[in-house]
PDB file as gemmi writes it, atoms N, CA and C in Angstrom:
CRYST1    1.000    1.000    1.000  90.00  90.00  90.00 P 1                      
ATOM      1  N   UNK A   1      95.066 121.202  92.938  1.00  0.00           N  
ATOM      2  CA  UNK A   1      93.696 120.759  93.070  1.00  0.00           C  
ATOM      3  C   UNK A   1      92.957 121.731  93.967  1.00  0.00           C  
ATOM      4  N   UNK A   2      91.933 122.296  93.424  1.00  0.00           N  
ATOM      5  CA  UNK A   2      91.109 123.218  94.207  1.00  0.00           C  
ATOM      6  C   UNK A   2      89.694 122.659  94.287  1.00  0.00           C  
ATOM      7  N   UNK A   3      89.364 122.129  95.445  1.00  0.00           N  
ATOM      8  CA  UNK A   3      88.019 121.598  95.636  1.00  0.00           C  
ATOM      9  C   UNK A   3      87.064 122.739  95.934  1.00  0.00           C  
ATOM     10  N   UNK A   4      85.809 122.521  95.568  1.00  0.00           N  
ATOM     11  CA  UNK A   4      84.791 123.546  95.805  1.00  0.00           C  
ATOM     12  C   UNK A   4      84.554 123.753  97.291  1.00  0.00           C  
ATOM     13  N   UNK A   5      84.579 122.672  98.049  1.00  0.00           N  
ATOM     14  CA  UNK A   5      84.388 122.773  99.496  1.00  0.00           C  
ATOM     15  C   UNK A   5      85.016 121.559 100.172  1.00  0.00           C  
ATOM     16  N   UNK A   6      85.028 121.593 101.485  1.00  0.00           N  
ATOM     17  CA  UNK A   6      85.645 120.516 102.267  1.00  0.00           C  
ATOM     18  C   UNK A   6      84.891 119.192 102.108  1.00  0.00           C  
ATOM     19  N   UNK A   7      83.578 119.270 101.931  1.00  0.00           N  
ATOM     20  CA  UNK A   7      82.751 118.068 101.745  1.00  0.00           C  
ATOM     21  C   UNK A   7      83.147 117.323 100.464  1.00  0.00           C  
ATOM     22  N   UNK A   8      83.357 118.071  99.375  1.00  0.00           N  
ATOM     23  CA  UNK A   8      83.794 117.456  98.116  1.00  0.00           C  
ATOM     24  C   UNK A   8      85.171 116.806  98.269  1.00  0.00           C  
ATOM     25  N   UNK A   9      86.040 117.466  99.010  1.00  0.00           N  
ATOM     26  CA  UNK A   9      87.388 116.933  99.225  1.00  0.00           C  
ATOM     27  C   UNK A   9      87.333 115.591  99.956  1.00  0.00           C  
ATOM     28  N   UNK A  10      86.527 115.519 101.005  1.00  0.00           N  
ATOM     29  CA  UNK A  10      86.402 114.270 101.763  1.00  0.00           C  
ATOM     30  C   UNK A  10      85.760 113.175 100.916  1.00  0.00           C  
ATOM     31  N   UNK A  11      84.734 113.526 100.146  1.00  0.00           N  
ATOM     32  CA  UNK A  11      84.059 112.545  99.290  1.00  0.00           C  
ATOM     33  C   UNK A  11      85.005 112.032  98.204  1.00  0.00           C  
ATOM     34  N   UNK A  12      85.794 112.937  97.637  1.00  0.00           N  
ATOM     35  CA  UNK A  12      86.765 112.566  96.611  1.00  0.00           C  
ATOM     36  C   UNK A  12      87.754 111.542  97.154  1.00  0.00           C  
ATOM     37  N   UNK A  13      88.345 111.812  98.314  1.00  0.00           N  
ATOM     38  CA  UNK A  13      89.347 110.906  98.865  1.00  0.00           C  
ATOM     39  C   UNK A  13      88.730 109.607  99.351  1.00  0.00           C  
ATOM     40  N   UNK A  14      87.498 109.654  99.838  1.00  0.00           N  
ATOM     41  CA  UNK A  14      86.807 108.428 100.235  1.00  0.00           C  
ATOM     42  C   UNK A  14      86.603 107.537  99.016  1.00  0.00           C  
ATOM     43  N   UNK A  15      86.152 108.135  97.913  1.00  0.00           N  
ATOM     44  CA  UNK A  15      85.932 107.382  96.678  1.00  0.00           C  
ATOM     45  C   UNK A  15      87.251 106.871  96.096  1.00  0.00           C  
ATOM     46  N   UNK A  16      88.290 107.693  96.178  1.00  0.00           N  
ATOM     47  CA  UNK A  16      89.609 107.307  95.682  1.00  0.00           C  
ATOM     48  C   UNK A  16      90.144 106.102  96.459  1.00  0.00           C  
ATOM     49  N   UNK A  17      90.058 106.143  97.781  1.00  0.00           N  
ATOM     50  CA  UNK A  17      90.552 105.032  98.594  1.00  0.00           C  
ATOM     51  C   UNK A  17      89.720 103.771  98.400  1.00  0.00           C  
ATOM     52  N   UNK A  18      88.431 103.931  98.167  1.00  0.00           N  
ATOM     53  CA  UNK A  18      87.571 102.781  97.896  1.00  0.00           C  
ATOM     54  C   UNK A  18      87.979 102.108  96.589  1.00  0.00           C  
ATOM     55  N   UNK A  19      88.201 102.897  95.555  1.00  0.00           N  
ATOM     56  CA  UNK A  19      88.650 102.364  94.268  1.00  0.00           C  
ATOM     57  C   UNK A  19      89.997 101.671  94.419  1.00  0.00           C  
ATOM     58  N   UNK A  20      90.900 102.305  95.121  1.00  0.00           N  
ATOM     59  CA  UNK A  20      92.230 101.735  95.330  1.00  0.00           C  
ATOM     60  C   UNK A  20      92.144 100.396  96.066  1.00  0.00           C  
ATOM     61  N   UNK A  21      91.304 100.310  97.077  1.00  0.00           N  
ATOM     62  CA  UNK A  21      91.138  99.058  97.824  1.00  0.00           C  
ATOM     63  C   UNK A  21      90.597  97.948  96.924  1.00  0.00           C  
ATOM     64  N   UNK A  22      89.621  98.271  96.083  1.00  0.00           N  
ATOM     65  CA  UNK A  22      89.053  97.269  95.172  1.00  0.00           C  
ATOM     66  C   UNK A  22      90.100  96.762  94.185  1.00  0.00           C  
ATOM     67  N   UNK A  23      90.889  97.672  93.640  1.00  0.00           N  
ATOM     68  CA  UNK A  23      91.917  97.265  92.684  1.00  0.00           C  
ATOM     69  C   UNK A  23      93.027  96.459  93.360  1.00  0.00           C  
ATOM     70  N   UNK A  24      93.346  96.791  94.605  1.00  0.00           N  
ATOM     71  CA  UNK A  24      94.353  96.013  95.327  1.00  0.00           C  
ATOM     72  C   UNK A  24      93.860  94.605  95.645  1.00  0.00           C  
ATOM     73  N   UNK A  25      92.565  94.455  95.880  1.00  0.00           N  
ATOM     74  CA  UNK A  25      92.002  93.118  96.096  1.00  0.00           C  
ATOM     75  C   UNK A  25      92.151  92.287  94.825  1.00  0.00           C  
ATOM     76  N   UNK A  26      91.848  92.889  93.674  1.00  0.00           N  
ATOM     77  CA  UNK A  26      92.019  92.179  92.401  1.00  0.00           C  
ATOM     78  C   UNK A  26      93.487  91.814  92.210  1.00  0.00           C  
ATOM     79  N   UNK A  27      94.373  92.760  92.474  1.00  0.00           N  
ATOM     80  CA  UNK A  27      95.808  92.514  92.349  1.00  0.00           C  
ATOM     81  C   UNK A  27      96.238  91.343  93.234  1.00  0.00           C  
ATOM     82  N   UNK A  28      95.764  91.320  94.483  1.00  0.00           N  
ATOM     83  CA  UNK A  28      96.128  90.252  95.417  1.00  0.00           C  
ATOM     84  C   UNK A  28      95.611  88.900  94.943  1.00  0.00           C  
ATOM     85  N   UNK A  29      94.358  88.863  94.501  1.00  0.00           N  
ATOM     86  CA  UNK A  29      93.773  87.599  94.043  1.00  0.00           C  
ATOM     87  C   UNK A  29      94.537  87.052  92.843  1.00  0.00           C  
ATOM     88  N   UNK A  30      94.882  87.936  91.914  1.00  0.00           N  
ATOM     89  CA  UNK A  30      95.593  87.486  90.715  1.00  0.00           C  
ATOM     90  C   UNK A  30      97.023  87.064  91.048  1.00  0.00           C  
ATOM     91  N   UNK A  31      97.747  87.874  91.808  1.00  0.00           N  
ATOM     92  CA  UNK A  31      99.156  87.556  92.060  1.00  0.00           C  
ATOM     93  C   UNK A  31      99.317  86.420  93.060  1.00  0.00           C  
ATOM     94  N   UNK A  32      98.682  86.513  94.197  1.00  0.00           N  
ATOM     95  CA  UNK A  32      98.849  85.497  95.229  1.00  0.00           C  
ATOM     96  C   UNK A  32      97.927  84.308  94.997  1.00  0.00           C  
ATOM     97  N   UNK A  33      96.679  84.602  94.643  1.00  0.00           N  
ATOM     98  CA  UNK A  33      95.699  83.532  94.455  1.00  0.00           C  
ATOM     99  C   UNK A  33      95.990  82.666  93.251  1.00  0.00           C  
ATOM    100  N   UNK A  34      96.000  83.272  92.072  1.00  0.00           N  
ATOM    101  CA  UNK A  34      96.192  82.498  90.837  1.00  0.00           C  
ATOM    102  C   UNK A  34      97.616  81.976  90.715  1.00  0.00           C  
ATOM    103  N   UNK A  35      98.583  82.724  91.216  1.00  0.00           N  
ATOM    104  CA  UNK A  35      99.976  82.314  91.075  1.00  0.00           C  
ATOM    105  C   UNK A  35     100.450  81.321  92.117  1.00  0.00           C  
ATOM    106  N   UNK A  36      99.788  81.278  93.292  1.00  0.00           N  
ATOM    107  CA  UNK A  36     100.271  80.417  94.375  1.00  0.00           C  
ATOM    108  C   UNK A  36      99.174  79.506  94.933  1.00  0.00           C  
ATOM    109  N   UNK A  37      98.073  80.096  95.397  1.00  0.00           N  
ATOM    110  CA  UNK A  37      97.052  79.311  96.099  1.00  0.00           C  
ATOM    111  C   UNK A  37      96.265  78.365  95.196  1.00  0.00           C  
ATOM    112  N   UNK A  38      95.823  78.865  94.054  1.00  0.00           N  
ATOM    113  CA  UNK A  38      94.956  78.079  93.176  1.00  0.00           C  
ATOM    114  C   UNK A  38      95.704  77.441  92.012  1.00  0.00           C  
ATOM    115  N   UNK A  39      97.021  77.411  92.091  1.00  0.00           N  
ATOM    116  CA  UNK A  39      97.821  76.947  90.961  1.00  0.00           C  
ATOM    117  C   UNK A  39      97.533  75.486  90.616  1.00  0.00           C  
ATOM    118  N   UNK A  40      97.334  74.638  91.605  1.00  0.00           N  
ATOM    119  CA  UNK A  40      97.082  73.218  91.315  1.00  0.00           C  
ATOM    120  C   UNK A  40      95.767  73.023  90.578  1.00  0.00           C  
ATOM    121  N   UNK A  41      94.730  73.723  91.010  1.00  0.00           N  
ATOM    122  CA  UNK A  41      93.432  73.616  90.330  1.00  0.00           C  
ATOM    123  C   UNK A  41      93.505  74.217  88.931  1.00  0.00           C  
ATOM    124  N   UNK A  42      94.208  75.338  88.799  1.00  0.00           N  
ATOM    125  CA  UNK A  42      94.320  75.989  87.493  1.00  0.00           C  
ATOM    126  C   UNK A  42      95.181  75.185  86.525  1.00  0.00           C  
ATOM    127  N   UNK A  43      96.126  74.431  87.043  1.00  0.00           N  
ATOM    128  CA  UNK A  43      97.015  73.649  86.174  1.00  0.00           C  
ATOM    129  C   UNK A  43      96.297  72.520  85.453  1.00  0.00           C  
ATOM    130  N   UNK A  44      95.102  72.196  85.857  1.00  0.00           N  
ATOM    131  CA  UNK A  44      94.326  71.164  85.166  1.00  0.00           C  
ATOM    132  C   UNK A  44      93.715  71.688  83.871  1.00  0.00           C  
ATOM    133  N   UNK A  45      93.786  72.990  83.666  1.00  0.00           N  
ATOM    134  CA  UNK A  45      93.239  73.628  82.463  1.00  0.00           C  
ATOM    135  C   UNK A  45      94.406  74.033  81.566  1.00  0.00           C  
ATOM    136  N   UNK A  46      94.298  73.720  80.287  1.00  0.00           N  
ATOM    137  CA  UNK A  46      95.322  74.112  79.312  1.00  0.00           C  
ATOM    138  C   UNK A  46      94.934  75.441  78.670  1.00  0.00           C  
ATOM    139  N   UNK A  47      95.914  76.328  78.502  1.00  0.00           N  
ATOM    140  CA  UNK A  47      95.695  77.626  77.870  1.00  0.00           C  
ATOM    141  C   UNK A  47      96.859  77.884  76.931  1.00  0.00           C  
ATOM    142  N   UNK A  48      96.596  77.900  75.627  1.00  0.00           N  
ATOM    143  CA  UNK A  48      97.643  78.054  74.609  1.00  0.00           C  
ATOM    144  C   UNK A  48      98.752  77.015  74.780  1.00  0.00           C  
ATOM    145  N   UNK A  49      98.371  75.810  75.181  1.00  0.00           N  
ATOM    146  CA  UNK A  49      99.337  74.736  75.343  1.00  0.00           C  
ATOM    147  C   UNK A  49     100.071  74.727  76.670  1.00  0.00           C  
ATOM    148  N   UNK A  50      99.789  75.677  77.541  1.00  0.00           N  
ATOM    149  CA  UNK A  50     100.435  75.746  78.852  1.00  0.00           C  
ATOM    150  C   UNK A  50      99.405  75.484  79.936  1.00  0.00           C  
ATOM    151  N   UNK A  51      99.878  75.020  81.070  1.00  0.00           N  
ATOM    152  CA  UNK A  51      98.986  74.879  82.215  1.00  0.00           C  
ATOM    153  C   UNK A  51      98.588  76.280  82.669  1.00  0.00           C  
ATOM    154  N   UNK A  52      97.301  76.463  82.971  1.00  0.00           N  
ATOM    155  CA  UNK A  52      96.786  77.801  83.276  1.00  0.00           C  
ATOM    156  C   UNK A  52      97.442  78.413  84.511  1.00  0.00           C  
ATOM    157  N   UNK A  53      97.729  77.612  85.524  1.00  0.00           N  
ATOM    158  CA  UNK A  53      98.401  78.131  86.717  1.00  0.00           C  
ATOM    159  C   UNK A  53      99.776  78.685  86.393  1.00  0.00           C  
ATOM    160  N   UNK A  54     100.521  77.953  85.582  1.00  0.00           N  
ATOM    161  CA  UNK A  54     101.839  78.415  85.150  1.00  0.00           C  
ATOM    162  C   UNK A  54     101.712  79.690  84.320  1.00  0.00           C  
ATOM    163  N   UNK A  55     100.739  79.694  83.393  1.00  0.00           N  
ATOM    164  CA  UNK A  55     100.553  80.861  82.531  1.00  0.00           C  
ATOM    165  C   UNK A  55     100.218  82.101  83.347  1.00  0.00           C  
ATOM    166  N   UNK A  56      99.329  81.959  84.344  1.00  0.00           N  
ATOM    167  CA  UNK A  56      98.983  83.106  85.185  1.00  0.00           C  
ATOM    168  C   UNK A  56     100.189  83.605  85.962  1.00  0.00           C  
ATOM    169  N   UNK A  57     100.983  82.691  86.483  1.00  0.00           N  
ATOM    170  CA  UNK A  57     102.151  83.090  87.261  1.00  0.00           C  
ATOM    171  C   UNK A  57     103.184  83.801  86.394  1.00  0.00           C  
ATOM    172  N   UNK A  58     103.303  83.402  85.125  1.00  0.00           N  
ATOM    173  CA  UNK A  58     104.339  83.961  84.265  1.00  0.00           C  
ATOM    174  C   UNK A  58     103.869  85.115  83.384  1.00  0.00           C  
ATOM    175  N   UNK A  59     102.673  85.012  82.800  1.00  0.00           N  
ATOM    176  CA  UNK A  59     102.227  85.998  81.819  1.00  0.00           C  
ATOM    177  C   UNK A  59     100.916  86.684  82.195  1.00  0.00           C  
ATOM    178  N   UNK A  60      99.952  85.906  82.606  1.00  0.00           N  
ATOM    179  CA  UNK A  60      98.603  86.429  82.824  1.00  0.00           C  
ATOM    180  C   UNK A  60      98.533  87.526  83.859  1.00  0.00           C  
ATOM    181  N   UNK A  61      99.305  87.370  84.930  1.00  0.00           N  
ATOM    182  CA  UNK A  61      99.268  88.389  85.976  1.00  0.00           C  
ATOM    183  C   UNK A  61      99.786  89.729  85.461  1.00  0.00           C  
ATOM    184  N   UNK A  62     100.756  89.709  84.578  1.00  0.00           N  
ATOM    185  CA  UNK A  62     101.282  90.955  84.015  1.00  0.00           C  
ATOM    186  C   UNK A  62     100.205  91.669  83.208  1.00  0.00           C  
ATOM    187  N   UNK A  63      99.450  90.914  82.400  1.00  0.00           N  
ATOM    188  CA  UNK A  63      98.359  91.516  81.627  1.00  0.00           C  
ATOM    189  C   UNK A  63      97.303  92.118  82.544  1.00  0.00           C  
ATOM    190  N   UNK A  64      96.987  91.418  83.610  1.00  0.00           N  
ATOM    191  CA  UNK A  64      95.990  91.935  84.556  1.00  0.00           C  
ATOM    192  C   UNK A  64      96.513  93.199  85.229  1.00  0.00           C  
ATOM    193  N   UNK A  65      97.775  93.228  85.612  1.00  0.00           N  
ATOM    194  CA  UNK A  65      98.343  94.404  86.267  1.00  0.00           C  
ATOM    195  C   UNK A  65      98.315  95.625  85.347  1.00  0.00           C  
ATOM    196  N   UNK A  66      98.656  95.435  84.090  1.00  0.00           N  
ATOM    197  CA  UNK A  66      98.599  96.546  83.126  1.00  0.00           C  
ATOM    198  C   UNK A  66      97.156  97.008  82.944  1.00  0.00           C  
ATOM    199  N   UNK A  67      96.221  96.068  82.879  1.00  0.00           N  
ATOM    200  CA  UNK A  67      94.805  96.425  82.760  1.00  0.00           C  
ATOM    201  C   UNK A  67      94.347  97.213  83.988  1.00  0.00           C  
ATOM    202  N   UNK A  68      94.827  96.843  85.176  1.00  0.00           N  
ATOM    203  CA  UNK A  68      94.466  97.575  86.395  1.00  0.00           C  
ATOM    204  C   UNK A  68      94.944  99.026  86.334  1.00  0.00           C  
ATOM    205  N   UNK A  69      96.098  99.253  85.757  1.00  0.00           N  
ATOM    206  CA  UNK A  69      96.611 100.619  85.613  1.00  0.00           C  
ATOM    207  C   UNK A  69      95.679 101.441  84.732  1.00  0.00           C  
ATOM    208  N   UNK A  70      95.237 100.864  83.622  1.00  0.00           N  
ATOM    209  CA  UNK A  70      94.339 101.587  82.726  1.00  0.00           C  
ATOM    210  C   UNK A  70      92.963 101.804  83.348  1.00  0.00           C  
ATOM    211  N   UNK A  71      92.478 100.831  84.102  1.00  0.00           N  
ATOM    212  CA  UNK A  71      91.196 100.995  84.799  1.00  0.00           C  
ATOM    213  C   UNK A  71      91.306 102.122  85.814  1.00  0.00           C  
ATOM    214  N   UNK A  72      92.391 102.136  86.583  1.00  0.00           N  
ATOM    215  CA  UNK A  72      92.593 103.197  87.578  1.00  0.00           C  
ATOM    216  C   UNK A  72      92.668 104.565  86.903  1.00  0.00           C  
ATOM    217  N   UNK A  73      93.386 104.643  85.802  1.00  0.00           N  
ATOM    218  CA  UNK A  73      93.517 105.906  85.084  1.00  0.00           C  
ATOM    219  C   UNK A  73      92.160 106.409  84.599  1.00  0.00           C  
ATOM    220  N   UNK A  74      91.373 105.540  83.994  1.00  0.00           N  
ATOM    221  CA  UNK A  74      90.065 105.936  83.467  1.00  0.00           C  
ATOM    222  C   UNK A  74      89.122 106.356  84.588  1.00  0.00           C  
ATOM    223  N   UNK A  75      89.099 105.573  85.666  1.00  0.00           N  
ATOM    224  CA  UNK A  75      88.214 105.894  86.797  1.00  0.00           C  
ATOM    225  C   UNK A  75      88.625 107.204  87.466  1.00  0.00           C  
ATOM    226  N   UNK A  76      89.918 107.429  87.619  1.00  0.00           N  
ATOM    227  CA  UNK A  76      90.382 108.664  88.260  1.00  0.00           C  
ATOM    228  C   UNK A  76      90.125 109.879  87.383  1.00  0.00           C  
ATOM    229  N   UNK A  77      90.281 109.751  86.073  1.00  0.00           N  
ATOM    230  CA  UNK A  77      89.958 110.869  85.188  1.00  0.00           C  
ATOM    231  C   UNK A  77      88.484 111.230  85.288  1.00  0.00           C  
ATOM    232  N   UNK A  78      87.613 110.219  85.325  1.00  0.00           N  
ATOM    233  CA  UNK A  78      86.176 110.473  85.462  1.00  0.00           C  
ATOM    234  C   UNK A  78      85.869 111.102  86.819  1.00  0.00           C  
ATOM    235  N   UNK A  79      86.521 110.616  87.866  1.00  0.00           N  
ATOM    236  CA  UNK A  79      86.295 111.161  89.198  1.00  0.00           C  
ATOM    237  C   UNK A  79      86.786 112.606  89.284  1.00  0.00           C  
ATOM    238  N   UNK A  80      87.933 112.895  88.689  1.00  0.00           N  
ATOM    239  CA  UNK A  80      88.450 114.265  88.674  1.00  0.00           C  
ATOM    240  C   UNK A  80      87.467 115.215  88.005  1.00  0.00           C  
ATOM    241  N   UNK A  81      86.899 114.798  86.887  1.00  0.00           N  
ATOM    242  CA  UNK A  81      85.916 115.639  86.197  1.00  0.00           C  
ATOM    243  C   UNK A  81      84.670 115.835  87.038  1.00  0.00           C  
ATOM    244  N   UNK A  82      84.220 114.767  87.683  1.00  0.00           N  
ATOM    245  CA  UNK A  82      83.006 114.838  88.493  1.00  0.00           C  
ATOM    246  C   UNK A  82      83.170 115.809  89.662  1.00  0.00           C  
ATOM    247  N   UNK A  83      84.368 115.869  90.239  1.00  0.00           N  
ATOM    248  CA  UNK A  83      84.607 116.756  91.378  1.00  0.00           C  
ATOM    249  C   UNK A  83      85.215 118.099  90.968  1.00  0.00           C  
ATOM    250  N   UNK A  84      85.399 118.302  89.678  1.00  0.00           N  
ATOM    251  CA  UNK A  84      85.890 119.588  89.188  1.00  0.00           C  
ATOM    252  C   UNK A  84      87.353 119.854  89.470  1.00  0.00           C  
ATOM    253  N   UNK A  85      88.164 118.810  89.558  1.00  0.00           N  
ATOM    254  CA  UNK A  85      89.592 118.998  89.815  1.00  0.00           C  
ATOM    255  C   UNK A  85      90.448 118.467  88.668  1.00  0.00           C  
ATOM    256  N   UNK A  86      89.837 118.293  87.504  1.00  0.00           N  
ATOM    257  CA  UNK A  86      90.576 117.784  86.355  1.00  0.00           C  
ATOM    258  C   UNK A  86      91.405 118.890  85.730  1.00  0.00           C  
ATOM    259  N   UNK A  87      92.404 118.460  84.961  1.00  0.00           N  
ATOM    260  CA  UNK A  87      93.236 119.420  84.246  1.00  0.00           C  
ATOM    261  C   UNK A  87      92.552 119.767  82.942  1.00  0.00           C  
ATOM    262  N   UNK A  88      92.575 121.009  82.619  1.00  0.00           N  
ATOM    263  CA  UNK A  88      91.920 121.457  81.400  1.00  0.00           C  
ATOM    264  C   UNK A  88      92.649 121.028  80.185  1.00  0.00           C  
TER     265      UNK A  88                                                      
END                                                                             
């Protein structure tokens, strides 16, 4: 990675850490929140014949985690291009 200047390097890492923090908050809410904290409230809702709290703990969180990986990949590719550090 060759940044144009030190300012771009700092801005890149600031933006990268901000994105990472946002995605980790989503990860925490889905894994800990939906799977443990809000499970009783979510269990009152049926989803494909299962209680929603159970479904999130067993299946839904996995789908969200995979989606987070793709969101991170897309955002980082765009950020790399914007800062001129993408692979050709």
